[in-house]
N, C-alpha and C positions, 0 to 999 in steps of 0.2 A: 283534259278530255273527259267526257262523261263516261260512266261505267257502261251504259247502254251502247254507246258508239263503239267502245272497245270490244264489247261482246259481239256486235255485228261484224266488225272487222275480223275477229278471231273465227267466227262462223264461216265467213266467206273464204278465209284461208283454208279452213278444214274442208270445205266443199271442193275447192280447187284441188287440194291434195287427193281427196277421194276420187274425183273424176280422173285425175292423172293415173292413179293406181288402177282404176277400173279399165280404162281404155288403152293406156300406154304400157302399163306393167308396173311392178313394184320398183321402188327406188333401189335397184340392186347394188349400186355402187356404195350406198351408205352402209356402213358396217364392215366393209371390206377395203377400206382405204389404207394406203401405205401409212404405217405408224400405229395402226391398231394392234394391240398386243394379243396374241393367241399362243397359248401354251398347252400342249397335249402330251400327256404321259400316261401310259398304261390305261387305267380306268378313270383318269381325272382329266378334265379339260377346263381351262380358264380362259375367259375372253373378256378383254377390257377395250372398248372402242374409243380410245383417247382422242384420236384424230377426228373421228366422227362427232364426238362431243364438242370439241373445239370449233369445228365447222358449223354445227348447228347453233352453238352459242353466238358465234359471229353473225350468222344470218338473223337470229332473233333480236340481237342487239341493234343491228342496222334497221330492221323493220320497226322496232319500238322507238328508235331515235327518229325515224322518218314520221311515224304517227304522232309523236309528242311534240314535234317541231311547231313553234307558234306561227 
């Protein structure tokens, strides 16, 4: 696939996400999924969204596989 086509597809995906966030609201479930690590103590808080990262990685992998399929 050519670079131009890939950039157009990425732009369309970003537009769809932007319209979704503008009219429906933020993707509030992302970042608060079961399995995301949140540690809070006194003046320190640590947040690592491991489940969110895995889910987004899976989605991106599926989309890229679908785009690159001959």
